[in-house]
N, C-alpha and C positions, 0 to 999 in steps of 0.2 A: 715514321720515317724510314723512310727504303732501306732494304737492307741491301748494301751495296758490296760487301763480301764476296759475292758471285753475281752475275747477271745472266736470267735464263734468255738464252739465244731461242730455245724452242717456244716462244709464245708467238704465234705467228699471227695473232690478235692484232698484237701492238705493231709488230711486222708491216702490216698491211692495213691498218685502218684508214690510211690515206689514199688509198685505192678502191673503187669500184668495183663491183664483180666484173663487168665488161673490161677492163683496163689488166683484171687479173689475168681473165680468160685468154686477153691479147699477150699478157707477158709469158705464160705458159705454152703458148701457143711458139712463142719468138725462142723460147730457149729449149723448146722441146727438136726445132730447126737445129740450133746451135748443139746440142747435144749428139750431131752426125758430123763427124769430120767430114764427109765425103761431100754431105750439102753444104757445108760452108765453104769448101772450098769452091764447086761451081759454082755456088750464087755469088759468092766475091768476085770471080773471074767474070762470069756473066754482068752485074751490077759494073764492074770497071769499064769491061765493053759497053753496054747499053750507052755510058757516059759519052764516051770516047765519040760513039754516031749520033749523038745527040737526041737518042730515044727517051720521049717523055716519060720519065720514071722519078724523076724527080718528089712529085708527092707520094707514091708508094716507099718510097724510102723514108721520106718525113714521116712516117704515120705509122713506122714499123723500127729498125733499128735508130733513126736519131730519135726519136721520140724516146725510146729506152733508155738511150745512152746520154742524149744533149740537151742541153736546154733549153736552147733558141738557134734562130741565127744572129741575132745581136743579142746585144744585153739587155735591151727595152724586152724583145721574145721574150727572156728567161726572168724578168721580172716575178712572172705568175708562178713559175717552179721556185722561186727564192723565195716568195710567201708561201707560198704551202709549206716546203719545208719548215721554212722560219717559225709554223704555228706551232711546231712539234718540235720548237728548239734545236733545229737541226741547220748548223751554217752551209754555206754555199761558199766555193772556191772557186769563183769563174775563171775559166783557162781558157782562153784564145785559142781554140784548136786547128789553126789554118796552117799546114806545112808546104814543103816543096820549094816553094820561090824562094830563090837566093841572088838577089840584088838589094842595092841601096834603099831602094822605092821599096821594094816588100819589108826591109828591115825597118826602115820609119814609118811604115805602117802600121807593122805590131808593135814597137813601139809606142806609138800613139795610142794604139788599143790598149796596151797593157796599161798606161796612165789612165785612161777612161776607168779601168776597172777600179785603177787602187782609189780613185775618185768616188767610185760607185761606194766602195768597202766605208771608206770615211763618212759615207753618210749614212749608212744604211747596217744596221747592227748585227743583220741575216748572212750578211758577208764578211767573215770574221779575216781574211786573207785575201793578198793576189797572189799571181804565180807567172814565170815565168821560163824559158829555156835559153841557153843560150843561142843554139841553133835557129832562132826566130829573130835573130837579131846580129848574127854572124855568118858567115861563109862557111859551110863545115872544113873546106881545104885549108881555110886558116887556120881554125882551129887547130886540127890535124898537125899542120905546121910547128903551133907554136907549143904543142903537146909534144913534139919532137925534139923541140929545142933547134930547130932548123934557122937558119939566118932567113931574116925576111927581106925580101926588095925592097925599096923607096916607096914604093906604091903599098905594098903589104903592111908596111911599117905605119904608112897613112892610115890604111883601113883598120889596123889592130887599133891605132889610136880613137878611131869614131866606136869602135864595140865598148872600148873603153870607158869613154864618152856615156856612151846610151847606159849601160849599166850602172854608173856613178849616178847616172839621172834619173832613172829607175829607183835605186835605192834613196838618192834625196827626198823624190818625189814622198816615195812610201814612210819617210822619216821623217818633212812635215807634215803629212796627213795623217801621224800616229797610226798607219796602216801597217801588219804585218805583211812579209811577200818572202815567199820559197823560189830558191833557183834551183829549176829542175836539173835532176842527174841526166849527162849523155854515156855516150860508149865511150870504152876504156881508152881508146885509141885519142878520146880529145878530152877526155873527162879531166886533166892536172890544168888546162888553165880556167875552167869552170871551178874547180876549187881554190884556187889562188884568187879570184878574184871574189867567191865566197868570202874567202877570210879575211881580204882585205876589207870587204864593205862590213863585216861584224867588227871588228877591229874599231870603224868609223861610225857605226853606227849602235853598236847594242851594247855600250857600256852602263844605260841605264835601265834598259829592259831591251828583250829581244824583237828585234825588226826586221833582221834578215836571217833567214833559215838556208844552211846547204842541204843537201840532198843524200843519204849515206843509201846503197845501194845493197843489203846483207848477202847476196847469193855473191858478191865479191869475197875472197877469203881473208882480202887484207884490210878490210873495212872497220872489223871492229879493232886492229890495231889503230888503225888512223884516228879510230871515232877517240880511242883513249889516248892515244897522242895531243889530239887536237884539244882537247881538254886542259890536258897540262901547258900549251900554249896560251888557250883563254884564259886559265888562271895567271898565269905570269901576267900577259897583257891586261887583265884586269877587264873581261868584257864576258856576257853571256851567249853558251855555245848555243845558238838557234838551231835544232837539228828536225829535220823531217827522215823518217825511218821507216823504208820501205824493203821488202824483198826485192827485188829488180823489175826491169821490164825488157832486156835487151838479151836473155841467157842464150838463146837457140844462136843468134848472130855472133856474139861473141867467143862462142865453141866452134863455129862454122871457120870463122876467120884466125884463131889460131889454130887450127890444123893445119888449115890452107896456107900459112905463113910459117907454118914449123917452128910457134913458141910456145913456153909453156899456158895453159889454162887460164885465165885470171879468175875462172868460177869455181864454185864449189864443187865437189866432184858427186856430191848427194844432194836430195831436197832434205834430206834430215840436219847433214851438216849447217844448208842453208836456215834452218827453224831453229837451231842450236846458236847459232851465230847471231840471228836476230832476237832470241830470248835472254842472252846473253848481253846484249845492248841495254834492252829494257832494265835488266838490272843491275846492269854499270849506273845507268844513267839516273834510275832510282835513287842508287848509294850516293850518287852525288847531286840529288836532283835542286840545291841551289845554285845550280853554277849550271843551270839547263832549262832553255823552254823547250818542249819536244811536240813535236805531231806527229802520232803514229800511222801509217797508212797499211791498214793491214786487213785483209779479209778471213785473216785464221782466225777461227773461235777460240782456239787456245793462248793464242800469245795474247788476243784484247783479255782474256779472263785473266792473263799473268800479270797485264800491266793493271787491272781493277785491284787485284790482289797485291802486288807492290807498291799500289799508291795506298790503300788502308796500312800497308805493313811501314812505311813510311809517315805516317799522320798525312800524307796531300792530300787536302782537300779535292772531293768530287770535281767540283766547280772552278779548280785552282786555273787562272787564264793562261796558264803557260803550258798547261797540260791538254792536248786534245786529240782525241781518236778520229781516223778518216778514214772514208769507201769514197769508193766509185760511183756516181750516181747511178741507176740501173741495175746496180749489185747488191748484194749482201744487205737486203732492209734489217734482216733480223737479228743482227748485228748491231747498224747506227740507230734504228727506231729502238728498241731496248737498252741500248747504252743512253739514250738521251732520256727516256723514263727513269732512268736510274738516278739522272742527275747530272753525267757526266759530260762533258764538250765534244761535242760531236762536229763533223764537216763531212759534206760530199761534196767531192768533185766533180763541178757541172764544168762540162767543154760547152762551148757552143760557137758558132762560123757559119758560112755558108754551106748548105748541104754536101755540095759536090766537094766542096774542099775539106770538109773533116770525113771524108770516106776512108782517108788511111785507118785515119782514130777509131773509125767505125769497124773498119775491116779486123784492127788489132783485139778488139774487145770480141769481135764473133771470132776468133780465131783463141783467144786467150781463154774464154769458152769450153773449147773442145779439147783444150791443151791443158788447161790448170783441171788437178786431180781432182775428180767430183764437182767441178763449181757447178756445170750447168745440170747435173744430176740434183746435186744439194738444193740450187734454187727449183727447179722441177717439184720436188718433196716437199717443201714448204708452203708453195704457193698452191701445191693440190694441197696441201693438208687444210689451208687457211680457207680452199672453195667448198671441202668438204664439210668445216667445223659452220660456214656461213647457212647450209643447209638447215 
């Protein structure tokens, strides 16, 4: 029987068993480049320019950045990666990562694609969740206006009705197929309608089990309080609160906007405060675990160990379907694979989409690995240790 009081994240043999030597060397080279902020800045600028000029660089990107962080260009392309991760009892969360277009045609295309991920999840045990962002099916300007409580024009009212219908269709489809679905977070200046729609969908679909999950970004100093008040409402309304808990993705943008527009910053003043609130949220959720379904999205080893300890403390079984750990594909395999080996539910966010359209996502991953404290360095050390062990 595996001792799950702690999990050994230093076990590189388990972490990289699924990678051959050549793949590990490619991973090492990629993270070595991302370890340099200057190289990342120059590289992303050059890639953008090359695509705009129509230079034949798609193949290079596909074999490097895209291969590291994405499953494929389509769901079908991603099947091999899904199956490979599945062999190690790691699920895949198919994330359609096409960004930018803001018109009805693109919104309808994205909605149809998300429905395909729901259908895929219903047929494949290795795809435990589906996910969507509201900015994929709604205009940013409209979300901002609804968030601000501004009066909508007749045309905007019609557009908003379409947005609500798309969300309802996605959640109803997930419910009909018995598939859990995440609603991803947006920036604070458009998050209000996201929270409200997520709440409305949970009231409707989470009575018997968690189908719909809202995302809580703990770098926002208001989110711990919101989590607690949302639980009180969920208990009153009689539904299970589905939570995807993350530290967050828009910190620099949030701070810059608050400074530019001269309003109090919504983000925590220190990383330590974010870490503290993330861990407090874990503690609160596990204290009330019968009323929650949780996916803890974290690359922080301490927070993952804390959740392991809390599940033990509250006698929540390692494979309880209401409790998942998650990391991004291409990162933190030492966390994902060792948690899975210990018997916990683990999933990887697996983005997919055309290479060119996935560039914004890929650039964020590259920049994140230069700015997240020690992320690229940590990956380099782990891969290096495993290559040495194999010798």
